[in-house]
C-alpha positions as CSV (number, residue, x, y, z in Angstrom):
1,M,0.0,-0.1,0.2
2,I,1.3,3.3,-1.2
3,K,0.5,6.2,0.8
4,R,1.5,9.8,-0.6
5,K,2.6,12.5,1.9
6,S,-0.3,14.6,0.9
7,D,-2.6,12.0,2.2
8,M,-0.6,11.9,5.8
9,Q,-2.6,13.4,8.5
10,R,-0.8,16.2,10.3
11,E,-1.6,17.2,14.1
12,V,0.0,19.4,16.4
13,R,0.1,18.7,20.2
14,E,0.6,21.4,22.7
15,H,2.3,20.5,25.9
16,M,2.7,17.0,25.3
17,R,2.7,15.0,28.3
18,D,3.3,18.3,30.2
19,G,6.0,19.1,27.8
20,A,6.9,22.5,26.6
21,G,5.9,24.1,23.4
22,A,4.3,22.1,20.6
23,V,5.1,19.1,19.0
24,E,3.9,18.4,15.2
25,F,3.1,15.0,14.1
26,V,2.6,13.7,10.6
27,H,1.1,10.2,10.9
28,I,2.5,7.9,8.3
29,Y,0.1,5.5,9.0
30,R,-2.9,5.5,11.5
31,K,-3.2,2.2,13.6
32,E,-6.6,1.5,12.0
33,E,-4.4,1.0,8.7
34,L,-2.1,-1.4,10.0
35,A,-2.5,-5.1,10.8
36,A,0.0,-5.5,13.4
37,K,-0.3,-4.1,16.9
38,T,0.9,-0.7,16.5
39,R,-0.5,2.2,18.3
40,L,1.6,5.0,16.3
41,F,3.8,5.2,13.3
42,A,4.6,9.0,12.8
43,R,7.3,11.6,12.0
44,L,7.9,14.2,15.0
45,R,9.1,17.6,14.9
46,L,10.1,19.3,17.9
47,A,10.8,23.1,17.3
48,P,13.5,24.6,19.4
49,G,12.3,24.8,23.1
50,S,9.8,21.9,22.6
51,S,9.7,18.8,24.4
52,I,7.7,15.6,25.2
53,G,7.6,15.3,29.0
54,Y,8.4,12.0,31.0
55,H,5.9,9.2,30.6
56,T,5.9,5.3,30.8
57,H,5.2,2.5,28.5
58,D,3.6,-0.4,30.2
59,G,2.3,-3.0,27.8
60,E,3.9,-1.8,24.8
61,E,7.4,-0.1,23.5
62,E,8.2,3.1,21.8
63,V,11.0,3.5,19.4
64,Y,12.6,6.8,18.6
65,Y,14.7,7.3,15.5
66,I,16.3,10.5,15.3
67,L,16.3,11.8,11.8
68,Q,17.6,15.5,12.2
69,G,19.0,17.8,14.8
70,T,20.1,16.9,18.5
71,A,18.1,16.2,21.4
72,T,18.3,15.6,25.2
73,V,16.8,12.4,26.1
74,N,15.8,11.3,29.6
75,D,15.8,7.1,29.5
76,Q,14.6,6.0,32.6
77,G,16.3,8.6,34.6
78,V,19.7,8.9,32.5
79,T,19.9,11.9,30.3
80,S,21.9,11.7,27.2
81,T,22.3,13.4,24.0
82,V,21.1,11.8,20.7
83,G,21.3,12.9,17.0
84,P,20.8,11.6,13.4
85,G,20.9,7.8,13.3
86,D,20.7,7.1,17.0
87,A,17.7,5.1,18.3
88,V,15.9,5.0,21.8
89,L,13.9,2.1,23.0
90,T,11.5,2.3,25.9
91,G,9.0,-0.3,27.2
92,G,8.1,-2.8,29.8
93,G,7.0,-0.1,32.1
94,G,10.0,2.0,31.7
95,G,10.0,5.8,31.0
96,H,11.3,8.5,29.0
97,A,11.2,12.1,27.9
98,I,12.6,14.1,24.7
99,A,13.5,17.9,24.8
100,N,14.9,20.2,21.8
101,Q,17.2,22.5,23.6
102,G,19.1,23.3,20.6
103,T,18.4,26.0,17.8
104,E,17.4,23.9,14.9
105,P,14.4,21.5,14.7
106,V,14.5,17.9,15.7
107,E,12.7,15.4,13.8
108,L,12.4,11.8,14.6
109,L,10.5,8.9,13.4
110,A,8.2,7.4,16.5
111,V,6.8,3.9,16.4
112,I,4.5,2.6,19.4
113,L,4.5,-1.3,19.1
114,V,1.7,-2.7,21.6
115,S,2.5,-6.4,23.3
């Protein structure tokens, strides 16, 4: 199934998970379009100063794959800097947060797989 960029739903969420600013979503495929147990498959854009607040994933796993920019990630209490080509996996009740503290946008692929 081919889905054109122009057919992908766009959404902006303010203060996501009590984070700062706004996060722009481009839903590549909605969960209703996928046969596998997937809750999210989207490209996210965090403008400078924006973040997704700390949250946990129980009964599911979330993967962040960084496409562009540099972000600060809190991965279960450990803070690290990630950039293009880096990936973060969180699941099994673990938690994470991500923040763009730089001057350029951060873009990432976010996938949530349900157990």
